[in-house]
Structure formats: structure tokens, C-alpha cells
NUMARKE-390926 format. One record per residue (C-alpha): residue in one letter; y, x, z; residue number from 1. Coordinates in steps of 0.25 Angstrom, whole numbers, plus 5000, padded with zeros to 4 digits. Example, Ala and Ser with C-alpha at 12.3 -4.5 7.8 and 13.67 -1.06 7.14 Angstrom:
residues 2
A	4982	5049	5031	1
S	4996	5055	5029	2
end
This chain:
residues 349
M	4690	4636	5193	1
T	4690	4650	5188	2
H	4703	4659	5187	3
G	4700	4665	5174	4
A	4706	4662	5160	5
T	4705	4647	5157	6
S	4703	4641	5144	7
E	4711	4629	5139	8
P	4707	4620	5128	9
A	4714	4623	5115	10
S	4726	4615	5111	11
P	4722	4604	5102	12
S	4734	4606	5093	13
L	4729	4620	5090	14
D	4714	4617	5087	15
K	4715	4604	5079	16
P	4726	4595	5073	17
R	4731	4584	5082	18
P	4725	4570	5079	19
G	4732	4564	5067	20
A	4739	4577	5063	21
P	4738	4580	5048	22
P	4728	4590	5044	23
P	4734	4604	5043	24
G	4740	4608	5030	25
P	4742	4621	5023	26
A	4752	4631	5029	27
K	4766	4628	5025	28
R	4773	4638	5016	29
P	4785	4646	5021	30
A	4798	4639	5019	31
G	4803	4651	5011	32
R	4792	4650	5001	33
L	4794	4635	5000	34
L	4809	4638	4997	35
L	4806	4648	4987	36
G	4796	4639	4980	37
R	4806	4628	4979	38
L	4817	4637	4974	39
T	4807	4643	4964	40
D	4803	4629	4959	41
V	4818	4625	4957	42
H	4821	4637	4949	43
T	4809	4636	4940	44
V	4810	4622	4937	45
S	4825	4623	4935	46
L	4823	4634	4925	47
I	4812	4627	4918	48
G	4821	4615	4917	49
V	4832	4624	4911	50
L	4823	4629	4901	51
A	4819	4615	4897	52
V	4833	4611	4895	53
L	4836	4623	4887	54
A	4823	4620	4878	55
V	4828	4606	4876	56
I	4842	4611	4872	57
G	4835	4621	4862	58
A	4826	4610	4857	59
A	4838	4600	4855	60
T	4848	4610	4848	61
K	4838	4619	4840	62
P	4825	4612	4840	63
D	4819	4620	4828	64
Q	4823	4633	4833	65
F	4822	4633	4848	66
L	4809	4627	4849	67
S	4803	4636	4838	68
T	4792	4646	4842	69
D	4800	4657	4837	70
N	4812	4654	4846	71
L	4803	4652	4858	72
Q	4797	4665	4856	73
L	4811	4671	4854	74
I	4815	4665	4868	75
L	4803	4671	4875	76
T	4804	4684	4868	77
Q	4819	4686	4872	78
A	4816	4681	4886	79
S	4805	4692	4888	80
V	4813	4704	4889	81
I	4823	4699	4899	82
G	4812	4692	4906	83
V	4804	4704	4909	84
V	4817	4711	4914	85
T	4820	4698	4923	86
V	4806	4699	4929	87
G	4810	4713	4935	88
V	4824	4709	4939	89
T	4818	4697	4946	90
F	4810	4706	4955	91
V	4822	4714	4958	92
I	4830	4703	4962	93
I	4820	4696	4970	94
G	4819	4709	4978	95
G	4833	4709	4981	96
G	4838	4718	4970	97
I	4845	4718	4957	98
D	4844	4725	4944	99
L	4855	4727	4934	100
S	4849	4738	4926	101
V	4838	4730	4919	102
G	4845	4729	4906	103
A	4849	4743	4905	104
I	4834	4748	4909	105
V	4829	4739	4898	106
A	4839	4746	4888	107
L	4835	4760	4893	108
A	4820	4757	4892	109
S	4821	4751	4879	110
V	4829	4763	4873	111
W	4820	4773	4880	112
C	4807	4767	4874	113
T	4813	4767	4860	114
T	4817	4781	4859	115
V	4811	4789	4847	116
A	4803	4798	4857	117
T	4798	4786	4865	118
Q	4794	4778	4852	119
E	4785	4790	4848	120
F	4775	4785	4859	121
G	4774	4772	4853	122
M	4774	4758	4860	123
G	4767	4763	4872	124
G	4777	4774	4874	125
M	4789	4764	4872	126
I	4783	4755	4883	127
F	4780	4766	4893	128
T	4794	4771	4891	129
A	4801	4758	4893	130
L	4793	4755	4905	131
L	4795	4768	4911	132
V	4810	4768	4909	133
G	4811	4754	4915	134
L	4803	4758	4927	135
G	4810	4771	4929	136
C	4824	4764	4929	137
G	4819	4753	4939	138
L	4813	4764	4948	139
V	4827	4771	4948	140
N	4834	4758	4952	141
G	4823	4755	4962	142
V	4825	4769	4969	143
L	4840	4768	4969	144
I	4840	4754	4975	145
A	4828	4756	4985	146
Y	4830	4770	4989	147
G	4844	4773	4985	148
P	4848	4764	4990	149
M	4857	4758	4980	150
V	4862	4743	4978	151
P	4853	4737	4967	152
F	4866	4733	4960	153
V	4871	4747	4959	154
A	4858	4754	4956	155
T	4854	4745	4945	156
L	4868	4745	4939	157
A	4868	4760	4939	158
M	4854	4759	4932	159
L	4860	4749	4922	160
A	4871	4759	4918	161
S	4862	4771	4918	162
A	4851	4765	4909	163
R	4861	4759	4899	164
G	4867	4773	4898	165
L	4854	4780	4896	166
A	4850	4770	4886	167
L	4863	4772	4878	168
H	4861	4787	4879	169
I	4846	4786	4874	170
T	4850	4777	4862	171
E	4864	4783	4859	172
G	4868	4769	4856	173
R	4857	4767	4845	174
T	4846	4757	4844	175
Q	4832	4763	4845	176
V	4823	4757	4835	177
V	4808	4755	4838	178
S	4799	4761	4828	179
V	4786	4758	4835	180
D	4778	4748	4828	181
A	4770	4743	4839	182
V	4783	4740	4847	183
L	4789	4733	4836	184
D	4777	4725	4833	185
L	4777	4719	4847	186
G	4790	4711	4843	187
G	4784	4705	4830	188
R	4777	4692	4829	189
D	4763	4698	4826	190
A	4763	4703	4841	191
Y	4764	4689	4846	192
V	4753	4684	4855	193
L	4750	4669	4852	194
G	4764	4668	4848	195
V	4770	4675	4860	196
P	4778	4687	4858	197
P	4773	4700	4866	198
L	4786	4701	4873	199
V	4784	4687	4879	200
I	4770	4691	4883	201
I	4776	4703	4890	202
F	4786	4695	4897	203
A	4776	4685	4902	204
V	4767	4696	4907	205
V	4779	4702	4915	206
T	4782	4689	4920	207
V	4768	4686	4925	208
I	4767	4700	4932	209
G	4781	4698	4938	210
W	4777	4684	4944	211
V	4764	4689	4950	212
L	4771	4702	4955	213
L	4782	4693	4962	214
N	4773	4682	4967	215
R	4759	4687	4969	216
T	4761	4702	4974	217
T	4766	4709	4987	218
F	4777	4715	4978	219
G	4783	4702	4975	220
R	4783	4698	4989	221
R	4789	4711	4993	222
T	4800	4709	4982	223
V	4803	4695	4988	224
A	4803	4700	5002	225
I	4813	4712	5000	226
G	4822	4703	4991	227
G	4823	4692	5002	228
N	4825	4702	5014	229
P	4823	4717	5012	230
E	4824	4720	5027	231
A	4813	4710	5031	232
A	4805	4715	5020	233
R	4806	4729	5025	234
L	4802	4725	5039	235
A	4790	4718	5033	236
G	4785	4731	5028	237
I	4790	4730	5013	238
A	4795	4743	5007	239
V	4808	4737	5002	240
K	4813	4750	4995	241
R	4800	4752	4987	242
Q	4799	4737	4983	243
R	4813	4738	4978	244
L	4810	4750	4970	245
M	4798	4743	4964	246
L	4806	4731	4960	247
Y	4816	4739	4952	248
A	4805	4747	4946	249
L	4799	4733	4942	250
S	4812	4729	4936	251
G	4813	4742	4928	252
L	4799	4740	4923	253
C	4802	4726	4918	254
C	4814	4732	4911	255
G	4805	4742	4904	256
I	4796	4731	4899	257
A	4808	4723	4894	258
A	4813	4735	4887	259
F	4801	4737	4879	260
M	4801	4722	4876	261
L	4815	4723	4871	262
V	4812	4735	4862	263
V	4800	4726	4856	264
L	4810	4715	4854	265
S	4821	4723	4848	266
G	4814	4734	4842	267
S	4824	4744	4847	268
G	4829	4750	4860	269
Q	4844	4749	4863	270
N	4853	4753	4874	271
T	4859	4739	4874	272
N	4845	4733	4877	273
G	4844	4724	4889	274
N	4859	4721	4890	275
L	4862	4711	4901	276
Y	4847	4710	4905	277
E	4850	4712	4919	278
L	4859	4700	4920	279
N	4850	4691	4912	280
A	4838	4695	4920	281
I	4845	4693	4934	282
A	4851	4680	4929	283
A	4837	4675	4924	284
A	4831	4679	4938	285
I	4842	4672	4945	286
I	4841	4659	4938	287
G	4826	4660	4940	288
G	4828	4659	4955	289
T	4829	4674	4959	290
L	4839	4676	4970	291
L	4848	4687	4968	292
S	4848	4690	4983	293
G	4832	4692	4981	294
G	4820	4687	4988	295
R	4817	4676	4978	296
G	4814	4674	4963	297
T	4803	4671	4953	298
I	4798	4677	4941	299
I	4796	4664	4934	300
G	4810	4660	4937	301
S	4816	4672	4931	302
V	4808	4671	4918	303
L	4813	4656	4917	304
G	4827	4662	4919	305
V	4825	4671	4907	306
L	4820	4660	4899	307
V	4832	4651	4902	308
F	4842	4662	4898	309
T	4834	4666	4885	310
T	4833	4651	4881	311
I	4848	4649	4883	312
T	4850	4662	4874	313
N	4841	4656	4864	314
L	4848	4642	4863	315
F	4862	4648	4862	316
T	4857	4657	4850	317
L	4850	4646	4843	318
N	4862	4637	4844	319
N	4872	4648	4840	320
L	4880	4646	4853	321
D	4889	4656	4859	322
S	4883	4667	4869	323
A	4894	4664	4879	324
G	4888	4650	4881	325
Q	4875	4656	4883	326
Q	4880	4665	4894	327
I	4887	4654	4901	328
A	4875	4645	4901	329
Q	4867	4657	4907	330
G	4877	4659	4918	331
A	4877	4644	4921	332
I	4862	4645	4923	333
I	4863	4657	4932	334
V	4873	4650	4941	335
A	4865	4637	4941	336
A	4853	4645	4945	337
V	4860	4652	4957	338
L	4866	4638	4962	339
L	4852	4632	4961	340
Q	4846	4644	4969	341
R	4857	4642	4980	342
R	4855	4627	4980	343
S	4840	4627	4981	344
A	4840	4638	4992	345
A	4850	4629	5000	346
Q	4842	4617	4999	347
H	4829	4623	5004	348
T	4835	4632	5015	349
end
């Protein structure tokens, strides 16, 4: 018998499965992902169900008008502008922030891109100006919040007041009418692509890009990480401050896109544009399953939330109902969505 290292036969449990044991299956998904998937499915199915109920109500009360092609195009077009804003707001909320300035940024970008000096550069100059103003405002928000550091509520509230004031100063309270034919033509029926308005196409493209960015890129994973636990994200090597800066820049860019879309839709720039957009966008994100505390949310859910609110508005308009009832209905939906979030989370924890 030697006194060197001895070798022992490998444990059967490590080399091969025990007799009669089932064959190994795929690795189990983490519990967190399973919970997220369940909650996402609940909200998506619920919102689709709400849209179906609203469609039934519309078909029953105004069958000739609600189900007409013109009205469906109108619903999608009206949802497009606030929908683009909501995509940006969804990223900010998932990242643990809030943006109360989106409506004011839309107003500022819309009036800046419709000044006489800007319109002299044609549609390209107007688009560039709207995007630049939106991005610039978003960067200011991001710098104040990430490197200030300021509380997102306070920083974006200050931007709301400043942007509205600057928009009023530029317009002097007047409506700036668009005189560029190429821009006005985008709002006409001749610009429709297979019956789809150009603004709806822009909304669809922004939605797809937002979905890919959130679900298929490192940027999206970092956004979820800092929203769920910023300190853990920092310890994991994520540049939390830079990520927050980029989130607010993205929100501002979406506001710039929405501003130009609103100019196309209305044919003018006004300091009152984007009124209450911040509340509508946040509400749509919430009923779509985005947590106000951050760390969870979906682009599809937010888009469905926008469609729910827009359809409700359309139904009340078609039936000549009081706008107060519309606001009550929207508030009830928000409360129901939040209660559903809490109940679903409690059931799966």
C-alpha cells in the first residue's frame, strides 16, 4: 500500500443520474423572472380585455361611427403623440425616476421649431430643432438629477415651469402657424401609407425601438437594475449616474419627436401644447404595469395603457358625454391597475 494520494471512484450521483430518475431538463428560470413574466401577462391580458370591452361598448352605442375606418385612424393618430412621450417616461420610471416636465418640453420644442427663423430651413430644420430642444432639456434634467444631485420630482418640476415660461416668451401668447408645405402635407390623407397615417407609423417605430432597447440590450438591463436597487447596481459595476443621465436624455428626445408630430397634427406651435401630458403618460405607464418605485415595466403595457385612455376619450366624445365622467373613468382605471399590481405581487411572493 502506497502513502501517496489515493484516487476514489467518482460518486455515481455526479456522473450519471440515479436509476429510475427522470432525465435532466432545462435549467429553471430564476424566481424573479417567473414573477415578472406572470405579472406582465396579467397586465397585458387585462388591458387587452379592457380594450375589448371598450370596443364592444363603442360598437353597441355608436356602431356606424366607432367602427368606421376614419374613427379608428383618429384613435390611433391621437394616441401617437402621447404614446411617444409615454415610451420615454416608461424608461425613466423603470429606472427609478419621474419626469413631470415632458408636457412643457413638448410645448417648448413645438414653438421653437415653428418660429419664422426656424421654418426658413424647411422641414429638416424644424425636425432638427424639435429634437435638439427636447434632447437638450432632457440632458439638463439628467445632469441636475444624476450629478446635482437633485430629487427627480424637484428637478423636473423646475424644468416644467422654466420650459412653459420660455415657450410663452417665444410665442408672446400667440399661435405660430406652420407655412412649410412638406410639414402640412404629412397630416393629409395623401401621405397615408396603405391607409395608415404617418404619425401612427412613427409611433410604431418608436415603440419597436423602445421594446428592443428595454428587452434586448445592455441599456435595458441596466435600466431595470438601477430602478430595482441602485446601490446593488453600483456595486455590480454599473455607472448609475451616467445611466440616469441617458434615461432623461431619452425622455427628452421622445418629447422632441412628439413635439414635431403635434406640429404636423395641429399645423401650429403653441405654448399650451402638451398640457397635462406628464400626468397622462405616467398614468398610462402605471396601468400598463410599470411600478412607480422602479425596477419593472413594459413598453407594450404602456402602449396599451395609452390606447385605453384614448379610446375612452373617443367614446365620450362620440356619445356627447360630460368630460367629468371621462376623468372619473380614467381615475377608476388607474386605481384598479394599482390594486391589481399589489394583489398580483402579494400572490406571487
